N, C-alpha and C positions, 0 to 999 in steps of 0.2 A: 522632540528627534533629535539624536548625535550621529556623528558621523558613522555609518554602518560598511562593512567591507562585505561584499554579498556576491556568492557565487551559483554558476548557473549549470547545470552536466546535462550533458548527452549522451546516452547509452542504449546499447540493443539489450531487450531484456530477455532472457529467454524463458518461454513459456509455460509454466508451471514449476518452474524451479525458483522457491524462493532462498533455498539458501545460495545459492550461486548469484543471485539477484542483491542478496543483502551483504556478499563478499563485496560486491563491485561499488557497492553505496559506501560499504565502511572503508575501503580502497581511497575512494575521492575524498570522503571524509578526512582523512588524516593528512592525506596531500593537501586539501583545503585549509586545516588546520597549521600545518607548517607555514603557509602563507598568510597567516594571520585572518582568514577569513573569518564573520562572526553568524553567518545564515548563507544556508546552502540548499539550493533546491533541487530537487531529481522529478523526472518526467511522471505522470497519470500510471497509474498502476504499475510501476516499473519492480515491484516487488513479485508480483505475479506473472506480469506479462498481459496485452490487451487483446491484440485484436482475434488471437485465437477464441475468448472466453464467448463469443459469438455461438460458438460451437456445441457449448455445454450446456447438459441439461441440468438441474436443479439440485440432484445430489451431484453432481459433479463438481457445481459451482459451488455449493455449501461446502464441499470438503476441502476445498482451496481455500475458504473466506476463515478467518478467524477474527474472534471480539477485539474490540479498540476501546480503550488504550490497554486491556488486559493483556492480550495476545502475545505471542512469542516477539512477531514481528516490532509490535510499537516498543516492547520492553527492551528491544537492541537495539531501536534508535535513542530511546530516553537513556540508556546507558552511555552511548557515544558521544548524546548531546552533553551529559554530566561530564563525564570524562575529555572532552575535547574543548569542551566551554563553547557552543557555537547550536545556533537553531537548526536544525534538520528538518526537511519536509521530503515526502515518500510516498507514493500512492499502494496500494493494495483491495481488495476485496475484503468488505468487512463483513461480518454477520452477528447480529444483535441476539438477544437472550431468547427473544419469541422469534427468530429464525428469518428475519428480514435478512436481505441482502441489499449493501450498498456498494459503490465507487467510492471510495473513501480515500481523502487525504491526509495521512500524518504529520502535525507538525510537534515535534519534540522540541523543547527548551532547553536549556544549560539549568535552569533552577527545576528539572525534575518533573514540572510539568508538560501535560502532553492535551494537545488539541486536534479536533477530526473537525475536516469539512464533508459533508456526502454530496456528491456531484448533485447538481440542481437540476438538470436537462440529460438523463442517464439513458442511454439506447442502445448499447452493444447486446445486450442480453433482456432479453423481456422479464427473466427472473429477479430483476436489478430494479431496485425503487428509486425514485426521484427523492431525492434531498428535499426540505421544505424550509433552511434557514439560513443566511447570511453568514458566514465565520469571519469576525473581526476581533483579534484580541490582544493586549497589551504585551510587552516581552520585557526580559532582564536587559535588551538592550536600548532602554527609551526610545523605544519605537512601535507605532500600533502596526498591524498586519493585518492584512485579507488575504484571502484563499477562495481563488473560481478555478474550477477544475475543466479545461480543455472547452466543451461546445457550452458551458457557464460565460464564458468570457465574449462569444458570439453576439449574444444579447446585452446591447448598449445599456438596460436599464441595469443589469447584474452589476456592473462596472460601478454605474452612477450610486448605486443603493451601499453598495462596499464603501465609495468615499465617503458618502455621507456618512457613515457609522465611524467615518476616523480614520480610516485606513490610511496612511503612509506608503507604504511598502506592500502592493499586491503580489504576492507568488501566484504565478500562471504554468501550471503543469500541463502537457500535453500528449497528445499522442498523435500527430497532423503532419501534413503535407504528403503527397503522394497518394492520397485519396480519390477514391473510384468516387467523385462529387457529383451530384443528382444535377449541380450547375453546370450547365455547359463551358462557362468562363471562369470556372474555380477549380484549380489543382489538377487532380490529371493524375491515372498511373505511370510507374516509372518502372522501365525495365528491368527484370529481374537481372540479366545479363549484364548490363550498365555497373551494378551492386558487386556481383560475383569477380568480376574483373577488373575492379578498382584497383588495385594495387599496380597492376601495368598500364593501365589509362584512370586516373586521378581525374583527369580533367574532365573526361564525359558523365561521370557521375556527379561531381562537382558544379556543373552547368546545369545539369538539373535542378540538384537545391539552392541553386542561387534562381533559377528562372520562375518563370510561374506557376510551377507546380511546386515550389518550398518557398523560398524567402519574397518573391514577388508577389506571393498570393500574400504572406502575413504583413508586409509594407502596405496592403491597402487599407488594412484594419487596426492592426496589434500597435502602432504608435498612437493613433485616434484615443485608445483606451486611458493611455498615459497620456496624454495632452489634454484631453477634455475634461478630465476629471483629478487632476492634478497630484498623479501618482508616480511610485518607482515601481516599473513593472519587472518581474524577474521570470524570465521565457525560457521553461525547461523543458525538453521534448525529446522523445523517444529517436533513434537515427539507426537505419539499417531494417533488416527482415524482421515485417510484423505479420505472421502468416504469411497471407499472400499480397502484399503491401509492403511498400519500401518507405519508411520514415524520414524525412529530409532533416533532420536536426535543428540547426540555424539555432542552438542555444544563443539568447543573447538578453541583456540588462540594458532597459531605458530608464533617463531620467523623466521628469514631470512636463517635460517641454516635448516629449515623445522623440528626442534625440538618443541615438544608441552609443551607449557608453561603450560595450564589449559584445562582442558577436563570434562566432565561427562559421564557416562554411566548410568544415573538415567532412569527409565521408568516414566517420569511423566515432567511438568514444570519443568524447572532448571535455574540457570544461573552462569557462571564461570567470572572469573577477573584475569586479568594480569597486572603487569607492562612491558611497553615495552621498552627497554635499546635504545637509539638512536645508541651507541657505538657501537651495532653490524653490523650497515648498511653499514658502511664505507669499509670495509676490506672483507666483506663477499665474500663467493664464488660465487654466482649469480650478485652480481655487477661486480664483476672482469672480469666473463663471458660477461655481457653487456660490459664491454670495449673491450673484446676479439674480439668483431663482425667483418663480411666483410661483410658488406652491398652489395658489389658488386657480393656476391656470391647469395644474397637470390631471385633473381628475379623469378625462379620458384613458389616463395610462392603467387605471383601476379596475375598467370596467370591460367584461368580454364584449369584442365584437362581432362574436358568430364567425371568423375566418381564425379563428384559433385551432388548432388542431394537437394530437400528441405528437412528443420528442420523435418518435419511429416512427411515425406518419411524415413529419415535415424529413428526417435527416435520412430515412432509409426506403419511403414510399411505400410503406406497410397501408394499407385499409383495414 
């Protein structure tokens, strides 16, 4: 891996308005290119909107979806990646030739190629399929990149598998923070009035973003994904109104020791930029732990124990 200048963006997607959301992506991409950025990550489902998807029927969801990489959104990302000479990652709903629907993240590379990751643990809508493959690929930036979407990152096995496949940089697009969690000590809803009053009283909403409903929750686990697996992590997130929840932004970039290289606590759209130093990788703790593994001990990880449940049951409490 060589030095890479990376950017992470947070913005408030307009539900169902792909044209407006693409324009936001384009605007930030131009700004990033002016700053010498070589890799930029946007949030999960930022081109379609996210939390409102749970209210859509199959026909409505299918009408919003498009093929990847043949669809217009993927083509726009690919054109901009070539034009500005950087890797662009952004999320949407994918429709396959046989009609299956996925929560997908598109990574468009400056050489014209396109990769996609289908969310492994999709739950927002019962008509969405769960992906079945890890996504790790080489890039013209002389680095190997992996992708995990939102809940994918919460399961430690996914981050470890991505590292074992050689990822050096993990793109971690999210729509999180301010969630009505089933766990009593994880996140929690943010009062919509605080967001609506953010210009008059920015301290109130930013305190929520920095507290246990936002950054405080992320700090319990996100640095560990970087540290334990020896990965740079580019965490991108929605911010502001997401149907009946308020996303907390907290866009950040972490190094392979789990240290934060750049972050924002702004209650609004923003971009953070950091230079990723490849010299940190070789002897970082997580890389040495990968080398110290004893695979013969880990068969238990591949066997069902009878405690497994569907992702919608685990996340939403459905039976």
